[in-house]
N, C-alpha and C positions, 0 to 999 in steps of 0.2 A: 651807705656804710662802706669803708675802704676794705677791700679784700686782702687776705694774707697772701704773700708771694714767696716762692722758693726758686732756687737755681738748680737745674739738672744738667749734668754732662753725660753724654752718651757716646762712648768710644766704640764705633763700629768697625767692621773689617775694611770698609771702603771710605769712610769719612768719620769725622767727629762733629757732634752737634752740641751747642750750648744754648739753653733755653731759660726764660723766666716764665713760670707757670703759676697761675693763681689757684685758690681753693675751689674755684668753679670749673677747673680743668681747662681754662683758656690759656693759650699760648700768647703772652703779651709781647714777647721778643724772642727771636730765633735767629741763630747764625750757624752756618754749616761750613766746614772746611773739608773739601774733598782731598784725598791723598793722591798726589800726582803719580806716586809710585808706591802702591800699597806694600810691596815687598820686593826684594831682589833675590836672584837665584844664583848662588855661586856654582851650583851644579844642577843638572836636570832633576826636577822633583824637590829641590830644596827651596824653602821659603823663609827668608830672614828679614829682620828689620831692626834698626837701632831704636831702642825704647824711647830715647829722647825725641825721636821723630814725632811720636804721638803727642808728647807733651807740647812740642813746638807748634803742632797743628792746632791743639786746643788753645794755646796762647793767642794765636792769630784770630780764631773765632771769638774768643772771650774779649779780646781787645776791641774788635768791631762792635760787639754787643755793648760793651761798657761805654764806648764813645758815642753810640747812637742813643743809649738809654740810661744816662747817668742818674736821673731821678728815680726811675724804676729800680735800679740796682740798689739804691740806698734803702729801699723798702723791703728787700729780701731778708728773710729771717733765718734761712739755713741754706746749705748746699749739699749735694751728694753727687755721686757718679756711678754709672754702671758700665761694664766693660766686657768685650768679647773674651772668651775663656781659653784655657789651655795654652797660655803663652807666658813663659817665665823670663825674669830678668836676673842676670848673674852679676853680683857686685863683689868687689874685693874688700879688704878690711878698711880701706879708706873711702868706701862708697863709690868707687869708680866702676863703670860698666866694663866687665872683663871681655865680653864678646857680644855681637848682635844677638837678639832674641830669636829663637826658633819658633815661628808662629804656628798656629794650629793647623794651617793648610799644608804644612810640610809633610813630605812623603818618605823621608829617610827612615830606616829601621836599624836598630842595634843588632849585633850578632848574638848577644846573650852569652858572652864568654864566661861570665860568672853565673853559675846555675843556682836554681832554688835549692833549699835544703831537701834532704831525703824525705823528711816528714811532710813538707809542703808538696813535693812532687807526687807522693803517694796520695795525699789528701785531695789534691786537685784532680788527679786521675779518677779517684773514686766518685767524685761528684760530676765528672764529665766536663771539667773546665780547663783541661790542660791547654788546648789551643787558644782559648780566650785569655788565659793568664799570660801565655807566651806573647800574644799580640799586644796586650797591655804593656808588657815589659819592653818589647821591641820598639813601641812608639813612645817610650818615656825618654825625653831629651836628656835627662840626667844620666841615664845609662849609656846613651850614645856618646855623650861628652866624656864619660869615664873611659870608654873604649877607644875613642878616636882623638881626643884632645886632653890627655891627662894633665898636661902642664896648665891648661886653662882651668880644668876642674880643681886642681890643687890651690888655685888662687881664690876660689869662690868662698866667701864668708857669709854671704846672704843670698839665699835662693828664693826670689820673691815672685809671686803671681803679679802679672803686669799692673793690675789696678792698685796693688799695694805700693809698687814703685811710684806710680803716678800720685798716690796719696802722699808719699814721702816728699815728692817734689812740691806739692801744694801745702802740706801741713808740717813737714819735718818729723813725722812719725811713721813707723812701719807697722801698720795694722789695717784690717778691714774685717768685714763679717765673713763667716765661712761660706755664705751664699755667693760671695764674689771671689771665691778662690777655687773654682772648679777646673779640674785638669788632672794631669798625671802627678798628683801629690799624695803623700801619705796622710790623708785626712779622714777622720772618723765622723761622717756626717750625722749619724744618729745622735751623737753627743756634741757635735760642733767643736771638736778638738782634734789635735794631732795624735796619730797613733804613736805609741812608744817605739823606740828604735828597733826592737826585735819582735814587734807585733806580727802575728801570722799574716794578715792581709797587707798591712802598711809596708812591711819590709820588701814586698815585691818591687817597689819603685826604687829601692836602694838610695834613698835620700835621708840623711841624718836629720831628724826633726829639729836639731839644734840650729840648722841653717835656715829654718823656716821662720816666718814672722809670727808675732802674737795674733791670736784670733780674738776678735771682739764680737759681742752680741749684735744681732740685727736691731736697728733702731737706736743705737748708742751714739752719743757725741764723742768722737775720738780725737778732735783737735780743731784748730782754727786756721783760717787762711793767713799765711805768714806775710810779713812785709815784703820779702823777696818775691813771693808769688803775686802779691798785689801789683808790684811794679811791672812784672812780666805779663800779667793778664788783665789788669784793671779790676779784678774781682775785689770785693770789699775786704780790707784787712780786718782780721778778728772775727769773720763770719764763721759760725759753727758748722762743722761738717758732720752729717749724720749717716751712719752706715745703712745701706739698703741691700740690693741684691744683684745677681748676675743678669746678663743681657736677656736671656729667655724668661727668667722669673719676673723681671720688671716689665717685659713686653706682655706677659700674660696678665699681670695686674692692670696694666694700662689698657688692656682689652676687656677688663671687667671680670676676670676669673677670680672669684672670692669665696667659692664654696666647692664642696665635693660633688655637686650635681653636674658640674661643667668640666669639659676638657678644653685645653687651648692648643690650637694648631698654629705653628709659626712656619710660614712658607718663605723661608729665607734661603741664603746661600747653603746653609745647612738646615734642613727641615726637621721639625720635631712635633711631638704631641705629648702633652703633660696633663696630669691630674694632680690635685692637691688634697692633702689629708692631714688631720691633726695626729694621726697615728703613723709611725714610721713603717715603710714597706719597701721592698726591692721591686722595681718595675720589671726587671728581668733578673735572672740568676746572676749574682755577682755584681750587678749594677746598683749602686746606692740611690736612694732618693736624696735630693739636695735640699738644703734649708731654703725656704721661700724668702721672698723679699720683705716679709713681715713676720713678726714673732709667732711661735707656736705652731707653725705649719711646715709640712714637707712637700716638695714637688717631685713626683715620680715621672721621669721623662724618658721617652724612647726617641732616638734621633736617627735620621737618615743622613748619613755623613755628607753626601754631595747635594742632595735635595734639589732645590730650584736652580742651583748652578747648572744642572743638566739642561735647562731651557736655554741658557746662554751658550752652552756647548753646542746644542742643536742648531741655534741660529748661526753660529760661526761655521759649522760644518755643512749645513744644508739650506740655510736661509739667505743666500746671496741676493736673490730677486727681491725678497722682502726687505733686505737691508737697503737696497737701492731705492725702493719705493718709500721706505721710511725716511730716508734722507730728504727726499722731495717733499714729503708731508710733514717733516720735522717731528716725528714721533719715534718711539722705540720700535724695532722690528717685532718684538714680542707682542706689541699691541695689535699689529696687523694679523699675526698668527692667532691671537686670542679671538679675533673677530670670526675666524674660520672654525673655531672649536665646535660650535653648536651645529655646524653642517655635517659633522661626523657623529654617528649614533653612539650611544653608550655601549661600551665594549669594543668599539673600533672595528666592527665586523670580524671579531675573533682574534684581534691582535692584543697580546698580553705582554707586559714588560715588568721585569723585576729590577728595581732601581739600585742595585748594589754596585755603583760605580766607584765605591771605596769600601774598605773592610769595615765590618760592624763588630761590636763587642760580642754579641751572641752568635754571630756567624762569621768568624774571622777569615774563613777561606772562600766565602761566597764571591761570585762575580756577577756582573750584569747579564741578563738574559732577555731575549725578545723571541717569542714564539707565535706561530699562527700566521706568518706571512702568506699572502695570496695575491693574485693579480689585481684585485680590486683596491689594494692599499696604496695610498699616496703618502707624501711627506706629512700631510695634515693628520692622517691617521697615526703616524709615528709620533707626532707632536702631542696629540691627545693621549696616546698610550703612555707617554712619559708622565703626564699629569695624573692619569688614572693609576699608573704603577706606583707613584709616590703615595697616592691616596690609599691604595690597597696595603702598602707597607705600613703606613701610619694606622690604618684600621687594625692590622695585625698587632701593632704595638698597643693599641687601645684595648684589644681583647686580652692581651697579656696583663696589662695594668689592672683591668677589672677583675680578672681571675686572682691575681696575687694580692690585691688590696681589699677586695670585697665591695668596691664602689660600683655604682650603677650610674653611668653618665646619661644625662637627659638632653643636653644641648652643647653646642660647640661655640667657642669664640675663636676668631681668626685674625691673623695679622701677617705682616711680611709682604715682600714685593708681589708674590703671587695673589694675595688677597685683593689687590687693586682691580683684578679682573672679575666682573660679575659672573662671567661664564665659569671661571674656576671655582668661585664660591658656590654656584649652583651644582656643579659636578660634585663638590665636596659634600653638600647636603644630601644629594641623591645617593652617593656612594656609602655614606655612614648612616643614611636613613635617620638623620637628626636635623633639627633646626640649626642654622649657622648665623651667628650674630657678627656683623661687620661694623666696626666703630668708625666714627667720623674722621679721626686723625690717622695719618700714616706713621706718626712719630710715637708709637705705643711704648717703646722702651723709655723714652724721656718722660712721657706722661706717667708711667708706672713708677719711675724713680721719684717723681714729685708726689704721687699718691702715698708712697711709703713714708716720705718725709712728714707729710701732714698727719698721718696716723701716729708716727713717733712723737710728733710735737703735741699731740692731744687736741689738735684742731677738730678732729673727728674721733668719736668714741669707739667706733668699730668699722669693720670693712664694709658693712651695709651702707653706712653713712658716706664712706669714701666713694662707693660706686654711685650712689644716688646723686651726689653733688658733682662728681668729676668725670664720669663715663657716659658718653652718649653714642647711640648707634644710628647710622643713616639707612641701614637696610637689614632685613631679616630674611634669610632664604629658607624655604621649607621644601622638604623632599617631594619629588615627583614619584608617585607610587609605582608606576610601570618601570621607570629607570632604576629605582631602588631594588625592585624585585630582580631585575636582570643583573645588577651588580652583585647582589647577594648570591645568586647562582654561580656567577663567574668566580667570585671570591672563594666560596666553599668547594666547588667542584674542580676549579682549575688553579687559581692563584696559590693557595696555601699548599698545593701538592707539587708545585714546580720545584721548590728548593729541595725537599726530600728526594725527589726523582733525580736531581742533578748534583747532589752533594758529593758523591764519589767522583763524578767527572770534574767538578771544581777542584777537588783535592789533587787529582791527577794533573790537571792543567797547572796548578801551583807548583807541584813537584818538578814538572818539565821546565817551567819558567825559571825556577831556582837553579836547576842544573845548567841552564844556558848562561846564567849570569856569573857562574863560577869560572 
């Protein structure tokens, strides 16, 4: 019997993938277009890109896929896409791009010349969220544009999350699900709609909701591939587009997270841990749960902003020898370092790292810290300390999620670049003292995007059927009791006490740095 097939587009930070996936979870066709220049920097710390660049790369991948698989393409019954978050597109009244997009990696901050109202200021101070709200506003591109490029801001008629703009290019409509609109936008995720213009929380972003696109439900058909898009991509004209979810939510679904017993870890450029629930909750104070890639569920997520980017940073700074050896053996330098991981004991002989290489919502003034250096430590201890530090931070995030949601997590699913290392998967299992399930594919976001489509199409009746038919694991890691015991002691007696002990010092460092920049 012929299987049903769908198309999935996954816009990542480093590349875009276009896949044909069947109802058994099998990738029948796959094309990837890597970005030669993921972003450009007009100034240090700035990260910008023309939004049409992403569409152009998708067109190249889709063209190759359509030329190689014309018959398979005819059998596809729907298409959807998932996209990296917190990147907006600015269009004028004639739908022209006003300026390049400020992408999520950008480090610029607004000065906040326009203050919050007196009522907001007092309220945020009472609940202890003054610094968090200020960081959120400083990192809102709309506020930076209003302060620094008022002429461009005055031209903007449509302020679109990137995936909505890409949908506009493919379908001629400006909409998507709330799940695929995550970023510094005035969105009320509990209800899946925009905040009103003067809403208490939504107004902190200073974006008129009239500039924002229509929000559609998850699992809805919002349009069809246009004739123009067909000629540009080779994708079938008239093919239905179904809304799914954001990158992390699709990644979690593609890893088999379908119930409240599991948490999903994404070891990507930005690392995160998320749990899903049919009841709305805030995983951290002032941080909303997002709508999941399938109807009726919320995803509460805690993110480590720089995450496994830190491993790349480490290789660039300290891994010259490994880089040379990796070139000879034609493998990534990280693979050589991962082989050394298990030579270092759990806890790295007393070396502890807090991975705040970028500001976080709940700790806007935090900075990275490494404590416990001694003469026994090598760069391999440092490398493992980074991995353990990210793990500790995610464990802290999970503790907060469980407390605020009432959930009790029994196992973990895992994906992202870091999950390719069995050593990292085992360290994760030991550190959390939970089983870790590693799926067969590395393309979990694409698979999750396909899973959500089959659910919306009614091919499967529920999430259990989706998982049974489409998700497969090649390994399950179980915790080593001795290692878990050591990690638990380090976590409770050392790790969670580091930030409270250094908080005032971090604040002083920030104040000194700000003074120097003026």
